[in-house]
C-alpha positions, 0 to 999 in steps of 0.5 A: 568715891568708888564706882558701883561694881554692878554692870549693864549686863549684871542688871540685865540678868538679874532683871530676867530673874526676877520677871521669870520669878513673877511669871512662875508665881503669876502661873501657880496663882492661876492653877490654884484659882482654877483648881477644883476642890480637893484637886485632882481625883483618882476616878479622874485619872482611870482610864479603860481599855475597850475590846479593840484596844482603844483607851477610853473613860468609860468602864467596860460593860460586863454583858459584852465579857468574853471568856477565854480559856488558857488551853485554847490559846496557841503560841507559835505555829500551829501543828499541821494534821496529818495528810493522807497521801501517797508516800511514793511521789513522781517527779522529772530529774532537773540536774544530776552531777554524776562525778559529784554524785548529787542533783535534784528532783522537780516533783510534778504536784508540788513543784518543789526542787527536792534534793537526791544523793547518789547513795539514795538511788536504786538505778542510775539517772540522767537529767529530764528523766521521769522517776518516783521517789520518797521524801524524808526530811535531812539535815538540810531540808527534804532529800529524795530516796528510793529514787527508780527511773519510770519506763 
């Protein structure tokens, strides 16, 4: 007589599979027993969002509704209002290189450093000179033009 081809490992795997099938069937029966009539209702699945962005199960109160006009929505940086100020500024030359023909002026009001080129000078300047100038936007930022030394 021939021996059975089933080994201990095969029997163990079959037993594990059968056990899993029974557990799955038991969970299925338990869900059926605990389920409400008609299953999950649509009303139970709806979620609402309150005015603070939190999810809630209660619908929003129509009396608290805010009306927002599309024209009031600003996307990006708001435009700056035109300021009335004197276009001629005062400052001190912090650096100037005669051989290269450029330097920087520190604005006395805003303490910003403004680039100056030798072509925008009305008279020769040196470091630590007090000057008056106007500011224009260049390719890389503000540039001082019409630079004059103050006595």
